[in-house]
N, C-alpha and C positions, 0 to 999 in steps of 0.2 A: 532046581537049577541044573541044567545039562549043558554039555559042550555045544550043542546045536542052538542054544539060546543066543549065542553071541556071533556078531559079525566082525568085531575087531579083536585081534589077539596080539599079544606081545610074547615072544618066545625067549626064554633064558635058561641057563644051566646053573644049578646050585654050585656055588663056589666054596672052597675050604673056609674062607673067612666068615661064612654065614652059618656054620654048623657048630654044634657042641661036641663034647668028647665022644658021644654016641653017634656022631655024624648025622644028627637030626637038626633041621633048620631051627634057629632061635625064633621064638614067636614073633618078635617085633619086625623081623625081616619081611614078613608077609605084607605088611603095610607099605614097605619100600617097593615090593613087587607090584602092588596095586598102583602105587604112584607112577612107576615106570609105564604101566599099561595106560594110565590116564594121559600121559604125554603122547603115547602112541595113538590114543583116541583122537586128540586134536589133529595129529598128523593124518589120520585116516579121513578126517573131515576136510583135508586140504586147507587147514587153517594154521598158518605160521603164528604161533601163540602170541609172541610179543607184538608183532605188527598187526595181527588180526584183532587182538583185544584193544589195541590203541584205536583202531578204526571203529570198533564197537562201543568205545567210550567207557570201558571199565575193565574189571578182571574178576576171576572167580576165586573165592577163598574157602578153604575147607572149614566147615563148622562142626561136623560130627563124623566120627568113624567108628564102626563096630566090626568085629571079626568073629567068625564062628569056625572052629577047628573040627574037621571031620577025620583027617588022617594026616600023617607027617610026611613032609618032603625030606629027602635025604641027599647027601653029597652025591654030585654028578647026575642027579635026576634032571631030565629036560622037562621044563614046566611051560605050559601054555596058559597065559593069564588073559582071560577074556574080560572085556569091559563093555558095558552098555548103559545107556541112559534110560531109566525106567519112569521118570516123572519130571516135569518142569512146572514149577509153581509160578507165583508172581515174580519172586526174586530168587528162588531156590532151584537147584537142579540136583536130583537124586540119581546116583549111579550105583550099579552093582558090579562087582568083580568076582569071577570064578577062577580059582587057581587049580589047574588040572595037570595030571600026568597021564598021557594018553587021553582017554575020556573019563577017567576016574577023578571025581571032585575031591580035592584035599581040603581046601579052605574057601569060604565065601566071605566077601567083604562088602559092607554097605558104606557109601560115602555121601555125605550131604554137603553141597557147596552152595555159596551165596554169591550172586553177582553184586559187585560193589564198586564204589568210587575208589580208585587206588590211592588217592591223596588222603582221603578221610576215612576210608574203609567203612563207610556207611552204605547200606544196601541200596540198590537200584533195581528197577524192573529188568528182567531178562529181556534184552533187545529182541524185537520181532525177527530180525535177520538171523540171530543166533538160534532162536527157537526153531525157525523154519529149517535151518541147516541141519540141526540135530534130528529133527523129525524126518527129514528127507533121508538122512543116512540110515536111521533105524528102520525105515520102510524099504531099504534096499536100493535107494537111488544112486545115480552117478554123481560124484561130487565135483567134477570139473567139466568144463565145456571147451572143446577144441575149436579155435577159429583159424582159418587159413585165408591169407590175403597178401596184399602188397605192403611195401615199406611205409607208404603214406598212411595206411590204415593201422598197422601193427608195430611200426618202428619204435614208437615211444616206449611201449611196454617191453618189447624185445630188448631194446637197449638197456632198460632198467635191470633186467635179469642178467644180461651178458656182462655188464659192468660189475655187478655184484659178484658174479661167479668168477669170471676170468680175470678182471682187473684187481678187485679187492681181495678175493679169496686166493687166487692162484698167482697173483703178482705179474700178470702179463701187461706189457706196455699198451696203454690205451690207444696209441697210434696204430697198433697192429690189429686191434679188435674191431673197430668200425672201418669198413672199407667201401670202395666204390661199387662193389658187387651187390651190396645190400639193395641198391636202387632197382636192380633188375631181377633179384631173387624172389622166389615165392616163400613166404614166411608162415610159420605156425606158432600160435601161442595158446597155451592151456590156461584157463581162468577158473578160479574157485567161485563159490556162490556169493562172494562179496565183490566180485569183479577184479580181484587181485591176480596178477600174472604169476603162474606157478612154474611154467616150463616153456621153452622155446627152441626153435631150430629153423634152418633155412634150406631151400632147395635151389641149386644152380643148374644151368644147362651147360654141359661141358663139351657138347658136340652132338652130331646126329645119333639119336638113341641113347645118349649117355648123360646120366644125371649125377650130381654130386651133392651130398648132404653135409652140412657143417653147422658150426655155432650152436651145437646142442648144449643147453644149460637148464638146470633144474634148481629151484630155490632150495638152499641147503636144509632148511628145517622140515621139508616134506619129501625128501628123497626116500626111495624104497617103496613108494606107493604106486608105481607104474605110470606116473604122469609123463616121465621121459619116454617110456615105451609108447604111450599114446601119441606123442608128438612124432616120434620116429615112424610109427605105422601110418600116421596121416600123411607124412611127406612121401613115404614109399608109395602109398595109394595115389597121391597126386602125380608121381612120376609114371606110374602105370597108366593112369588115365590120359596122359598126354602122349603115350606111345613109346616111352623110353624102354630100352631093352636091358639096361644094367644101371645099377646105382653104386657109386663109390663113396668112400669117406676116409678121413684121416682120424683114427681113434686114438685118444690118449690111452696108453697101455693099461692104465688102471681100470679103464672101462671096456677093455677088449671082450670080457665075458658077457657084458650087457649086449654088445652087438652080435656076438656069436649066437646068443639065444634068440636073436631076431633074424637069424638066417644069413648073417654076413660071415665071410671067410677071409682070413688074413692073406695078404700078398706081399712077397718080398721081405726085406729086412727092416728092422726097427730104425727109426731116424729121429732126430731132434727138430722140433718146430716150436718157436716161441719159448725156447728154454725148457720144453717138456718132451719126454720121450713118447713118440707116436708109432703107430703101425697102420699102413694102408689096408683097407678092407673093401670087399665088393660083394654084391649080391646080384645074381641074374634074375631078371623078372620074367615070370611066365606069361 
């Protein structure tokens, strides 16, 4: 087992509460680390676990776990926990986790899950859609598809995401969230391989050569997997293709770093919009 064997990683730092008096990680914590990486694996598949498993008609339950110790992790070590699926049977799914510091393997973990009915916990066949999703990921495939279109085509799914993020999660007034500009905007929605919307945004025309991006939202359970960046890049590309020279947006200050990494620069002072602190940002298009 090597570092290069894995596509999915979860990075963590060893905490004081996880070590013994010699500052070595207690054995049982390695299973916790593997469980954290398992959660990251579903996220890498663009699969919101609760909603996704409900759509698939079951859940996965751990049947067996085994741990092999090669070396110790210590306080303040940065660990990369790799996770991969190595086999899918009729109702079982076998995973391997490798816990590394740098590229040095410290611990290897084998996990055997069974797909089952959540009400009775009796096993069921692994759904073909889940099997295909995992196989596609392990083969290096892209896990989401970006669609760009008008409100009539994408509005239902964009609304679902925006209401969940802005109204339910952030407490924004629903009357401020959906507005008349949706009808004329260009919209982008990223879908996972079950057809579930994962991220969205819209592109407005603010004047000759001037575009404005807004309503950027990503499903909470899959954030950090670049689906938001995919939507942003798609909208910037659409602005370039129609001949816009500059793109502006109002970024929530907590997301300023995200937009900076995409080439946007702040303009002016911070301000409040819908009860949340924002900053105006812009990007000149080449």
